[in-house]
C-alpha positions in Angstrom: -13.8 -62.0 -44.0 -13.7 -58.8 -46.0 -12.9 -56.9 -42.8 -9.9 -59.2 -42.0 -8.6 -58.8 -45.6 -9.0 -55.0 -45.4 -7.2 -54.8 -42.1 -4.3 -57.0 -43.4 -4.0 -54.8 -46.5 -4.0 -51.6 -44.4 -1.4 -52.9 -42.0 0.8 -53.9 -44.9 0.5 -50.5 -46.5 1.3 -48.8 -43.2 4.3 -51.0 -42.3 5.8 -51.3 -45.8 7.5 -47.8 -45.8 9.3 -48.8 -42.6 11.2 -51.5 -44.5 12.1 -49.2 -47.5 14.6 -46.9 -45.8 17.8 -46.1 -47.8 20.9 -48.2 -47.3 23.5 -47.0 -44.9 26.3 -45.2 -46.7 28.8 -46.3 -44.1 31.4 -44.0 -42.4 32.9 -42.3 -45.4 31.4 -41.0 -48.7 32.6 -38.8 -51.6 30.8 -35.5 -51.3 32.5 -33.5 -54.1 34.2 -34.3 -57.4 35.9 -32.0 -59.8 37.7 -33.6 -62.7 38.6 -37.3 -63.3 38.8 -38.7 -59.8 39.4 -42.5 -59.6 38.7 -45.0 -56.9 40.3 -48.5 -56.5 38.0 -50.6 -54.3 39.1 -53.7 -52.5 36.3 -55.6 -54.0 37.1 -55.1 -57.7 40.9 -54.3 -57.3 40.5 -52.0 -60.4 40.4 -48.3 -60.9 37.0 -46.8 -61.7 35.6 -43.3 -62.0 34.3 -42.0 -58.6 30.8 -40.7 -58.2 29.1 -38.4 -55.7 27.8 -40.2 -52.5 29.9 -43.3 -53.4 30.5 -45.1 -50.1 34.2 -45.9 -49.3 35.4 -48.5 -46.9 38.6 -50.0 -45.4 41.1 -50.9 -48.1 39.8 -48.6 -50.8 42.1 -46.1 -52.5 41.4 -42.7 -54.1 43.5 -40.9 -56.8 43.0 -37.3 -57.7 44.9 -36.5 -60.9 46.2 -33.2 -62.1 43.4 -30.6 -62.6 41.0 -32.4 -60.3 39.8 -32.1 -56.7 37.7 -34.2 -54.4 36.1 -34.0 -50.9 35.4 -36.9 -48.6 33.0 -36.6 -45.8 33.0 -38.7 -42.7 29.7 -39.6 -40.8 30.6 -37.1 -38.0 30.8 -34.2 -40.5 34.6 -34.2 -40.8 35.7 -33.1 -44.3 38.9 -34.3 -46.1 39.6 -32.2 -49.2 42.1 -33.7 -51.6 44.0 -31.5 -54.0 45.3 -32.4 -57.4 48.0 -35.1 -57.7 46.9 -36.7 -54.4 46.6 -40.4 -53.5 44.9 -41.5 -50.3 44.5 -45.0 -48.9 41.8 -45.7 -46.4 43.3 -47.9 -43.7 40.6 -48.0 -40.9 37.1 -46.6 -40.6 35.6 -47.3 -37.2 32.9 -45.8 -35.1 35.2 -43.3 -33.4 38.6 -43.6 -35.2 39.7 -43.0 -38.8 43.1 -43.8 -40.2 44.4 -42.9 -43.7 47.7 -43.1 -45.5 48.8 -40.2 -47.8 51.6 -41.5 -50.1 51.6 -38.2 -52.1 49.7 -35.0 -52.5 47.9 -32.7 -50.2 44.9 -33.2 -47.8 43.0 -30.4 -46.0 41.2 -31.8 -42.9 38.4 -30.1 -41.1 38.0 -32.5 -38.1 34.7 -32.3 -36.3 35.0 -35.5 -34.3 33.3 -36.0 -31.0 35.2 -36.3 -27.7 37.0 -39.6 -27.6 37.4 -39.9 -31.4 40.4 -39.3 -33.5 41.6 -38.9 -37.1 45.1 -40.1 -38.1 46.8 -39.5 -41.4 50.1 -41.3 -42.0 52.6 -40.0 -44.6 55.9 -41.2 -46.1 57.8 -38.9 -43.7 55.9 -39.4 -40.5 54.2 -42.3 -38.7 51.0 -40.1 -38.6 49.4 -36.8 -37.7 46.7 -37.2 -35.1 43.7 -35.0 -34.5 41.8 -35.3 -31.2 39.0 -33.0 -30.1 40.2 -33.1 -26.5 43.0 -30.6 -27.4 40.5 -27.8 -27.9 36.8 -27.8 -27.1 36.1 -24.4 -28.7 38.1 -24.4 -31.9 37.7 -27.0 -34.7 41.0 -28.3 -35.9 41.7 -27.2 -39.5 45.0 -28.5 -40.8 46.6 -28.9 -44.1 48.9 -31.9 -44.6 51.3 -32.4 -47.5 53.3 -35.4 -48.5 56.1 -34.6 -50.8 58.9 -36.9 -52.0 61.1 -33.9 -52.6 61.5 -33.3 -48.9 63.3 -36.6 -48.2 67.0 -35.8 -47.9 69.6 -38.4 -48.7 
């Protein structure tokens, strides 16, 4: 009987770490914050201070006020750097496609997606700017995208 108890205890100690892995952060997380960066989550519908490694999902919004900066990192290694006075809405985060809306501000994107994936950033002035790795297999797309109300002519 003692042997059976000992074996059960040993098996439990060996298998217990397998169930204690960290939670999945999802497709998008905040990797850098400088200043007072705010996040509006779809769950709370209220603005709250952002934190490092905070997971973001569809419907969330991020605001980077003056004097602040933030960097978002996708699971595939793509980095989105948000400059001051930038608002970014997260529209869709899927396995191989990411879509954002930039109502104002500047985003610097370093897209490292795999073949068949794409990154789309919509602005007020265009239906979207699309990055696809198929365009170049040797050079990573590095682009800066700016949304500015002052460019709209009447």
